[in-house]
N, C-alpha and C positions, 0 to 999 in steps of 0.2 A: 554206639555208646561212647560218650566223651570220657577219656581218661583224665583224672584230676590229680595233680601233684600239689602238695602243700609246701610253700616256701618257708614257713615258720612252723614246722610240725610240733615243736616243743610246747606250743600254746594249746595244743589239743588236749592237754591234761585237764583243762578247765571243763571238759565234758564229764569228768569225774564229779565235779561240783553239781552239774546238772543232774547226773544220775543220783547223787546224794539227796538232792531236793525231791526227786521223784520217789525215792525210797521213803523219805520223811513224810511225803504226802500220803503214801499208802499206809504208813504206820498210824498217822493221825486219823485217817478215815476208818481204820480198823478199830481204833479206840472208840470213835463215835458210834460205830455199830454196836460195840459191846455195851456202851452206856444205854443205847436205845432199847436193848433187849431187857434191861431192868424194868422198863415200863411194861408191867405184865398185863395190864388191862388193854388188850389189843383192840377190842371193840370201841372203847373210849378214844384210843389213839386214832382210829379210823374216822371217828366223828369229828375229832379236833383238827386233824390234818388229813382229809380224805385224798388230796392230790399231792403226793410227795414227788420231788423232782427226779428221783431215781438216777439213771445213768447220765442225765443232762447236767447234773451238778459237777460231774467229773470232766466234761468236755472242755470248758474254758481253761481249766488247769492243764489238761493235756496239750491243748494248742499253745498255751503259754510256754510249756517246756520245749515244744518244737521251736518256738521263736528264740528261746535262749540257746538252744543247740545250734541253730542257724547263725546266730551272732558269734558264737565261739568259732564256728567253722570259718566265718568271714575274718575273724581276728587271726587265724592261722594262715592267712594269705593264700587261698586256693588259686591254682593256675592250671591252664590247659596248654598242651603242646600245639604249636602252630607252625606250619611250613612257610618260610619266608624266602623269597628269591634272593640269591646272593647278589650283592651290589657289584662285587669285583671278584674275578677269578679268571684263570687261564686254563683252558682244556685243549689238549692236542689229541686228535684222532690219528692213530698210526694204523694203516691198513696194509695187510699183506697183499702184494700183487705178483706173487710168484706164479709159475705156470700151473701149479697144482690147483689153483683157484678155478681152473677150467673144469674140474671134476663135476659130474652131474648127479652125484649122490644127494645133493640138495637142489631142488628144482628152482629155476630152470638150470642153473649151475651155481657154483659157489660165489663167483664174483658178482653175478647179477643179483643174487639174493643179498649179498653183503652190501652192495650199493643201495638197494632199496631200504634195507634196515638202517644203514648209516644215515640216510636222509631223515628218518623218523627222529633220530637223535637231535637233529637241528631244531626240530619243532618243540622239543622238550626243554632244552636249555633256555634259561631266562635271556632276554635280549641283551642285557648289559655284560654278559660273560663273553670274553674274547675266546674265539675258537679257531684253531689252526688245523691243517691237514698235512700229514706226512705219508708217503707211499714208500714201501720197501720191497725189493726183490733181491737181486744180487748186490744192489746198492740202495741207498736211501735218499729220498729227495723231499725237500720242504716244498710242497705244492702251494700252500696258502699260509702265510704268516698269521699269527693270532689277530683276529679282527672280529668286529661285531657284524660284518657284512655276510649274512648267511647265504645270500645269492652266490657270492664268490665261492664259498665252500661247496655249495650244492653243484655248481657247474664243474668244479674240479673233481668231485666224486663221479659225475657222469663221464668224465674224460679219462678215468683210470685205465691204464694199459698194463698188460701182463708181460713178464720177462722171466728169464731163467734164474734159478737158485733163490735161496732165502737167507736174508741177513737181518735177523731180529735184533741183534745187538746194535747194528748200525741204525736200525729204525729208532731205537731208544736214544742213541746219541744225537740223531737228527732232531728228534722231538725236544731234547734238552736245549739244543741250539735254537729251535723255534721259540721256546719259552723265553729265551733271552731277548728275543726281538719283540716281545709283547709290549704294548704301550705302557709307560710308567704311570703309576697312580698319581693323582694331583697332590696328595699329601706326602708323597715320597715313601710311604710304607710298602713293605713287601706284599705282593699279591699272591695268594695261594694258587698253586698250579697242580695239575694232574695229567697223566698220560693214560689214554684209553687205547690199548693195543689189541688188535684182532689179527689172529694168524690161524692158518690151517695146517701148519707143519712144524718144522724145527729148523734151527740155524744150520746152514750148510756152508756158509762163507762169511768172512768178516770177523770182527771182534766177538769173542764169546759172550754169551748171555750174562755170565757171572760178572764180567768186567763192566758191562753196561749197567747191570743192577747196582753195583757198588757206586757207580757215578751218579745214578739217580738217587740213591740213598744219601750220598754226600750233599746233593743239591736239595734234599728235602722234598723230592717229587715222587709221590706214590705212583705205581704203575698198575692200573687195573687191566687184567688180561682176559681175553675171550678166545677160547679154543673153539673154532668153528669148523663143522663138518663131521663126518662119521668115520669109522674105521674101515669103511668099504669103498672109499673113493678111488677112482681109477682114471688115469689120463693116458693118452697114446703118445709115446715118445719114439722118435726115429732112432733106429740102431745104426751100426756102422755102414750098412749098405742102403740106408734110407728107408727101410721098411718100418712101418709103425708098430710098436710093441706096447701092449697094455701094461701099464706100470702102476702099482698101488701107491696111493698118496694118503697115508694115515696121519691122523692128528696126534701130536705129542702133548697131551694134556699135562703130563707131569712137568715138562720143561717150562711151560707157561705158568703153571702154579708156583714153581720155584721163584720165578721172576716176581710174581705178585707178593709172595711171602717175604722175599728179601728186601723189597722196597716199601713194605707196609701197605700194599694195595690189596685188592680182592681179585680172586680168580673165578671166572665163569665159564660155562660150557654151553654150546648151542649146536643142535644138529639139524635145525630147520630154519627157514627165514622167519617164521613167527616166533620161534624161541629166541632168535637173535634180536628181534625187535623188542621182546620183553626184557632181554638183558640190557639193551641200550636204554630202555625206559627206566629200569632199576638204577643203572649208573647215573642217568640224567637226574633222577630224583635225589640221589645222594650227593652228587657234586654240584648240582645247580641250586640246591636249596639248603637252608640251615633250619634247625629246629629251635624255636624260641618259645619262652613261656609267657603267656598273656594272663595277667591276673584277672580273676573273675569274682573277686570278693563282693562287688556290688550286687551280683546275682543273689548272694546269700543274705546281704543286708536287706535287699528288697523282699526276699521271702520272709525274713524275720519281721519286717514291718507289716506285711500282709497278715502274718500269724498273730501279731499283737493286736491289730485292729479287729481281727475276727474274734479273738478271745475276749476283748473288751466289749464288742457288740453283743456277743452271745450272753455274756454275764449281765449286761444292762437289760437286755430283752427278757431274760428268764428270771433274774434275781434282783433287778433294779439296783445293781451295784457293780463297781469295777472289780475285777479279780484281784 
């Protein structure tokens, strides 16, 4: 079903005039019936007018009222929402590559699932949007500066490598630096930018999340966060003597949600690869497209013309006159 918005809704009050005409028609027809009842010789009336039009005489008027209503709606400038690809924007994907991404609570493990889901994001974004890639563990690296070359980003995603510790704040700062390297627009206007940050943990090293969030807010760059994984993830970490010890790696959803709230972004959670793909699809639709209104007043004008022709045709055929 198409959702319709009226760009000049104040003009809809003219429908009151159409309703008044309909009410007036009903009143006039009621008076005509009352007058007809005064002709008491019903047998003579049947012989004089054996074939009365009945309901047919009301149909042209009803269709005419439909035409008038349609013209009023057209005058109110009806429009429908339409998704239009953004012509210009910069999006930075920041992906957590800490050792906790080895956890297999998400099949086959978190990092492989994250790589597969991230590549679906490339297919969703419009081609003209510049996309960059940042990886962060104990440090943060700009792997691909913002570009429209999706193959370069795809290749970099395949080559992600894991390392110790997690520095989400540094990942945000690196993403802000990457945005500064985005190609300038031809007209010199500022290009909207956004960071899409996926992590399965919390900051353990580097600048705090709050400091990075303030920097992103000052730069006017919202950060959409994705908390990926479950609360049951486990990896094996060597202890002092080199023995592997199972270590829980839980997702800190609250910390990631604070980053999104502080920067004006949105926070998402995903516990499976399919859920992560859906999150990327959702984000891709919001950052890659804008909603514009397309006026469809001609649809209503066309409907009004059809109704007018139909009303006129019925009146000519049945009563040999125009309504």
